[in-house]
C-alpha positions as CSV (number, residue, x, y, z in Angstrom):
1,X,0.0,0.0,0.0
2,X,1.4,3.4,-1.0
3,X,2.7,5.6,1.9
4,X,2.2,9.2,0.9
5,X,5.0,11.7,1.3
6,X,4.2,14.4,3.9
7,X,5.4,18.0,4.4
8,X,6.9,17.7,7.9
9,X,8.0,21.3,8.1
10,X,8.3,24.5,6.1
11,X,10.3,27.7,6.8
12,X,11.1,30.9,5.0
13,X,13.9,33.5,5.2
14,X,14.5,36.9,3.7
15,X,17.7,39.0,3.6
16,X,18.3,42.0,5.9
17,X,17.9,44.9,3.5
18,X,14.3,46.2,3.4
19,X,13.3,48.1,0.2
20,X,10.3,50.2,0.8
21,X,8.4,50.8,-2.4
22,X,8.4,54.6,-1.9
23,X,12.2,54.7,-1.6
24,X,12.6,52.5,-4.7
25,X,10.3,54.9,-6.8
26,X,12.4,57.9,-5.7
27,X,15.6,56.0,-6.7
28,X,14.4,54.8,-10.1
29,X,13.1,58.2,-11.0
30,X,16.7,59.5,-10.9
31,X,17.7,56.6,-13.2
32,X,14.8,56.2,-15.6
33,X,13.2,59.7,-15.5
34,X,14.7,60.4,-18.9
35,X,12.7,57.5,-20.6
36,X,9.8,58.7,-22.7
37,X,7.8,55.8,-21.3
38,X,8.7,56.4,-17.6
39,X,5.7,58.5,-16.7
40,X,3.4,55.8,-17.9
41,X,5.4,52.9,-16.5
42,X,5.9,54.6,-13.1
43,X,2.2,53.7,-12.4
44,X,3.4,50.0,-12.2
45,X,4.9,50.9,-8.8
46,X,1.7,52.4,-7.5
47,X,-0.5,49.5,-8.9
48,X,1.9,46.8,-7.8
49,X,0.2,46.1,-4.5
50,X,3.7,46.0,-2.9
51,X,4.6,47.8,0.2
52,X,8.2,46.6,0.6
53,X,10.6,43.9,-0.5
54,X,13.9,42.6,0.7
55,X,17.3,42.5,-0.9
56,X,20.7,40.9,-0.2
57,X,22.4,44.1,-1.0
58,X,21.6,47.6,0.3
59,X,19.8,50.0,-1.9
60,X,23.0,52.1,-2.5
61,X,24.6,49.0,-4.2
62,X,22.2,49.5,-7.2
63,X,23.4,53.1,-7.8
64,X,26.6,51.7,-9.5
65,X,26.9,49.5,-12.6
66,X,27.9,45.9,-11.9
67,X,29.4,43.2,-14.1
68,X,28.1,39.7,-14.4
69,X,31.0,38.4,-12.1
70,X,30.0,41.0,-9.5
71,X,26.3,40.0,-9.6
72,X,27.1,36.3,-9.4
73,X,29.5,36.7,-6.6
74,X,26.7,38.6,-4.6
75,X,24.4,35.7,-5.6
76,X,26.7,33.0,-4.2
77,X,27.1,34.8,-0.9
78,X,23.5,35.9,-0.5
79,X,21.9,32.7,-1.6
80,X,24.1,30.5,0.5
81,X,23.4,32.5,3.7
82,X,19.6,32.5,3.0
83,X,19.3,28.7,2.3
84,X,21.3,28.0,5.4
85,X,19.0,30.1,7.5
86,X,15.9,28.5,6.0
87,X,17.3,25.0,6.2
88,X,18.3,25.2,9.9
89,X,14.8,26.6,10.7
90,X,13.0,23.8,8.8
91,X,15.2,21.1,10.3
92,X,14.5,22.5,13.8
93,X,10.8,22.4,13.2
94,X,11.0,18.8,11.9
95,X,13.2,17.9,14.9
96,X,15.9,16.5,12.6
97,X,19.6,16.8,12.4
98,X,21.3,17.6,9.0
99,X,22.9,14.0,9.0
100,X,19.4,12.5,9.0
101,X,18.6,14.0,5.6
102,X,18.7,11.5,2.7
103,X,18.5,13.9,-0.2
104,X,18.6,17.6,-0.9
105,X,16.7,19.2,-3.8
106,X,17.9,22.8,-4.5
107,X,16.0,25.1,-6.8
108,X,17.3,28.5,-8.1
109,X,17.4,30.3,-11.4
110,X,18.8,33.8,-10.5
111,X,22.5,32.9,-10.5
112,X,25.1,30.2,-11.4
113,X,26.7,28.0,-8.7
114,X,29.2,25.3,-9.7
115,X,29.7,23.5,-7.3
116,X,26.0,23.8,-6.7
117,X,24.5,25.6,-3.7
118,X,23.8,22.3,-1.9
119,X,27.5,21.2,-2.2
120,X,28.5,24.7,-0.8
121,X,26.0,24.3,2.1
122,X,27.5,20.9,3.0
123,X,30.7,22.8,4.1
124,X,28.5,24.7,6.6
125,X,26.1,22.0,7.8
126,X,26.9,18.5,8.8
127,X,24.9,16.6,6.1
128,X,25.9,13.0,5.5
129,X,28.6,12.8,2.8
130,X,26.5,10.3,0.8
131,X,23.4,12.5,0.8
132,X,21.7,12.5,-2.6
133,X,21.8,16.0,-4.3
134,X,19.5,17.3,-7.0
135,X,20.2,20.9,-8.0
136,X,17.6,22.3,-10.4
137,X,18.0,25.4,-12.6
138,X,15.8,27.1,-15.2
139,X,12.3,26.6,-13.7
140,X,11.9,30.2,-12.8
141,X,8.7,31.1,-10.9
142,X,7.4,27.5,-11.4
143,X,10.3,26.2,-9.3
144,X,8.6,26.3,-5.9
145,X,5.8,24.1,-7.1
146,X,7.9,21.8,-9.3
147,X,10.7,21.6,-6.7
148,X,8.1,20.5,-4.1
149,X,6.9,17.9,-6.6
150,X,10.4,16.5,-7.1
151,X,11.2,16.4,-3.4
152,X,7.9,14.6,-2.8
153,X,8.8,12.0,-5.4
154,X,12.2,11.5,-3.8
155,X,10.7,11.1,-0.3
156,X,8.3,8.5,-1.6
157,X,11.2,6.6,-3.3
158,X,13.3,6.9,-0.2
159,X,10.8,6.0,2.5
160,X,13.3,5.7,5.3
161,X,15.0,9.0,4.8
162,X,13.7,12.6,4.9
163,X,14.2,14.9,2.0
164,X,15.2,18.6,2.3
165,X,13.9,21.0,-0.3
166,X,15.7,24.4,-0.7
167,X,14.4,27.2,-2.9
168,X,16.2,30.5,-3.2
169,X,15.9,33.4,-5.7
170,X,17.8,36.7,-5.6
171,X,15.8,38.6,-8.3
172,X,17.0,42.0,-7.3
173,X,20.6,41.4,-8.3
174,X,19.6,41.5,-11.9
175,X,18.4,45.1,-11.7
176,X,19.8,47.0,-14.7
177,X,20.4,50.7,-14.1
178,X,21.0,51.6,-17.7
179,X,18.3,49.5,-19.3
180,X,15.2,51.6,-20.2
181,X,13.2,48.6,-21.5
182,X,9.7,48.2,-20.2
183,X,10.5,44.7,-18.8
184,X,13.4,46.0,-16.7
185,X,11.3,48.9,-15.3
186,X,8.5,46.6,-14.4
187,X,11.0,44.2,-12.8
188,X,12.3,46.9,-10.5
189,X,8.7,47.4,-9.3
190,X,7.9,43.7,-8.6
191,X,10.9,41.6,-7.7
192,X,12.4,40.8,-4.3
193,X,14.8,38.2,-2.7
194,X,13.9,35.2,-0.5
195,X,14.4,31.6,0.3
196,X,12.2,28.6,1.6
197,X,13.1,25.2,3.0
198,X,10.8,22.2,3.5
199,X,11.3,18.8,5.0
200,X,9.4,15.9,3.3
201,X,9.2,12.3,4.5
202,X,7.0,9.2,3.9
203,X,4.6,8.8,6.8
204,X,4.4,10.9,10.0
205,X,2.6,14.1,10.4
206,X,2.0,17.0,8.2
207,X,0.0,17.7,4.9
208,X,0.2,14.7,2.5
209,X,1.3,15.3,-1.0
210,X,-1.4,13.5,-2.9
211,X,-0.4,14.2,-6.5
212,X,1.6,16.6,-8.7
213,X,1.8,17.4,-12.4
214,X,3.0,20.0,-14.9
215,X,2.0,21.3,-18.3
216,X,4.1,23.2,-20.9
217,X,2.2,25.1,-23.6
218,X,3.5,24.9,-27.2
219,X,5.1,27.9,-29.0
220,X,5.4,29.8,-25.7
221,X,9.2,30.1,-25.1
222,X,9.1,33.9,-25.4
223,X,6.6,34.4,-22.6
224,X,9.0,34.4,-19.6
225,X,12.7,33.8,-18.9
226,X,16.1,35.4,-18.9
227,X,18.3,36.8,-21.7
228,X,21.9,36.5,-21.0
229,X,23.7,39.9,-21.4
230,X,27.3,41.0,-20.9
231,X,26.5,42.5,-17.5
232,X,24.0,39.9,-16.2
233,X,20.6,38.4,-16.8
234,X,17.9,40.5,-18.5
235,X,14.3,39.7,-17.5
236,X,11.9,38.5,-20.2
237,X,8.2,38.4,-19.4
238,X,5.2,39.1,-21.6
239,X,2.3,41.4,-20.8
240,X,0.1,38.6,-22.0
241,X,0.7,36.5,-18.9
242,X,-2.5,37.5,-17.0
243,X,-4.5,36.8,-20.2
244,X,-2.9,33.4,-20.6
245,X,-3.7,32.5,-17.0
246,X,-7.4,33.5,-17.6
247,X,-7.8,31.7,-20.9
248,X,-5.4,28.7,-20.8
249,X,-4.9,27.6,-17.2
250,X,-8.5,26.6,-16.4
251,X,-8.7,23.6,-18.8
252,X,-5.3,22.3,-17.7
253,X,-6.3,22.5,-14.0
254,X,-9.6,20.8,-14.8
255,X,-7.8,17.9,-16.6
256,X,-5.3,17.5,-13.7
257,X,-8.2,17.3,-11.1
258,X,-10.3,15.1,-13.3
259,X,-7.7,12.4,-13.4
260,X,-8.3,12.2,-9.7
261,X,-12.1,12.3,-9.9
262,X,-12.0,15.9,-8.6
263,X,-13.1,19.3,-9.8
264,X,-12.4,22.9,-8.6
265,X,-15.3,22.7,-6.2
266,X,-13.6,19.9,-4.3
267,X,-10.6,22.2,-3.5
268,X,-10.7,23.9,-0.1
269,X,-7.9,26.3,-0.6
270,X,-5.8,27.5,-3.6
271,X,-2.2,28.6,-3.1
272,X,-1.0,30.5,-6.2
273,X,2.3,32.1,-7.0
274,X,1.7,36.0,-6.5
275,X,3.5,37.1,-9.7
276,X,1.8,40.5,-9.5
277,X,-1.7,41.9,-8.9
278,X,-2.9,41.2,-12.4
279,X,-1.8,37.6,-12.1
280,X,-3.8,37.2,-8.9
281,X,-6.8,38.8,-10.6
282,X,-6.5,36.3,-13.3
283,X,-6.4,33.4,-10.9
284,X,-9.6,34.9,-9.3
285,X,-11.2,34.9,-12.8
286,X,-10.9,31.1,-13.0
287,X,-11.0,30.1,-9.3
288,X,-13.7,32.5,-8.1
289,X,-13.4,36.0,-6.6
290,X,-11.9,36.0,-3.2
291,X,-11.0,32.3,-3.3
292,X,-9.6,30.9,-0.1
293,X,-5.9,31.6,-0.4
294,X,-6.2,34.8,-2.5
295,X,-5.8,37.1,0.5
296,X,-2.6,35.2,1.6
297,X,-1.3,35.6,-2.0
298,X,-1.9,39.4,-1.9
299,X,-0.4,39.8,1.6
300,X,2.7,37.9,0.5
301,X,3.0,40.2,-2.5
302,X,2.6,43.3,-0.4
303,X,5.2,42.2,2.2
304,X,7.8,40.6,0.0
305,X,7.1,41.3,-3.6
306,X,7.6,38.6,-6.3
307,X,10.5,36.3,-5.2
308,X,10.1,34.0,-8.2
309,X,10.2,30.3,-7.2
310,X,10.2,31.0,-3.4
311,X,7.0,33.0,-3.4
312,X,4.5,30.2,-3.6
313,X,6.1,28.5,-0.6
314,X,5.8,31.8,1.4
315,X,2.0,31.7,0.5
316,X,1.7,28.0,1.5
317,X,3.4,28.7,4.9
318,X,1.0,31.5,5.6
319,X,-2.1,29.5,4.6
320,X,-1.0,26.5,6.8
321,X,-0.1,28.8,9.7
322,X,-3.4,30.6,9.5
323,X,-5.3,27.4,9.4
324,X,-3.5,26.0,12.4
325,X,-3.9,29.2,14.4
326,X,-7.6,29.3,13.7
327,X,-8.1,25.7,14.5
328,X,-9.6,25.1,11.0
329,X,-7.7,22.5,8.8
330,X,-6.7,23.8,5.4
331,X,-8.2,20.7,4.0
332,X,-7.5,19.9,0.3
333,X,-5.0,22.4,-1.0
334,X,-4.0,23.0,-4.6
335,X,-0.7,24.7,-5.1
336,X,0.1,26.2,-8.5
337,X,2.8,28.3,-10.1
338,X,3.7,29.5,-13.7
339,X,7.2,29.7,-15.1
340,X,9.3,29.7,-18.3
341,X,8.5,27.2,-20.9
342,X,5.7,28.6,-20.7
343,X,4.7,26.0,-18.1
344,X,2.6,25.4,-15.0
345,X,3.3,23.2,-12.0
346,X,0.7,21.7,-9.7
347,X,0.8,20.0,-6.3
348,X,-2.2,18.7,-4.5
349,X,-2.0,18.5,-0.7
350,X,-4.3,17.1,2.0
351,X,-3.9,19.0,5.2
352,X,-5.8,17.4,8.1
C-alpha cells in the first residue's frame, strides 16, 4: 500500500535589507526619468500592491553598474546564507539533524553555482557525505511548485530518509540601471529576494502530497525567462501572462483534477504564485473572486514582492499557519505556479 510523502516542516527567510516601495520609486526616477515611457510605466509601482521587499544588497549598491561576475559573486554569498538560515529553521521544526537527511533538492534560477549551492552548504552544515543531491536550474517562478513535486517523489522513493527542499531566488541582483526597456522597469517594481526550505518524508505528520503534475504550452518560449547579457541576466516576461492565465490555465487545471475524480469545487484552498496583482486577478477569474488563499497571496506580494520560485512557498506557509492558528484545517490544497517554458506546476496536498 502506498505511503504518501508528507510535508513535515516549512520555513522561509528573507535578507536584511528592506526596500520600501516609496524609496525604490524615488531611486528609479533618478535613473529612468529620462525615458519617454517612464511617466506611464511609473504607475506600475503604484499599482503593484507591494509595500516593501527585501534584498541581499543595500539599496545604495544599485546606484553603480555591476558586471556579471560582480552580480554572481553577490548571488553566491547571499543565496548560501539564506538557504542555510531557512534549512536550519526547517530542520529544527521537523526535529531533525542535517545528518538524518537522505536527499537535498535545490531550486534556483537567478545565479550560477558550480559547485552547486547544496554542495557549498555541506561545508557549513553536517549533512551525510553520501546525501543525494539534486540541483535544479531554469524553472523560474514555477520552481517552488515543481521543486516540491520533485522532493515529494524522492521522499516516496526513499521512505526511510527525509528529503530537504531548498528554494532561493535573488531577483534584485539582476536590476539593470542603464536599461530603459519596459520589462526592466516593471521588474524593478515587482521583484524581491527570499528563500524557503521544506522537509518531506514518507509517513508521519503534516500535509500529505497527494499528486503533482506540470504542463508546458507549445510555442510559448518567449513568454517568460532570462536573456543573458554581458553584464548579467535580463528579465523577459510578456504582458500577456494574465490573459494566458485566464484563458489557458483553467482547462489544464480541470484535466489535472479530473484524473483524480475531482473538480475545482472539491478544493478547499488554492495557493498560487503571486506574480503580480494582475496575475492574482487572473487566478480569481478562474477560481472565483476571493477564493480561499487569495488574501494570503496578496499579503505575501505586499510584504515581500515577487520572489520568483520562493514566493508560492511563502504563501503556503501563511495558509498553513493561519489554518493552524484558527483551528480550522486547510483541507485539500491545490498549489500552482507558472514559469518559463511557458509552463505550470501543480501540487495537490491534503492537510488534516
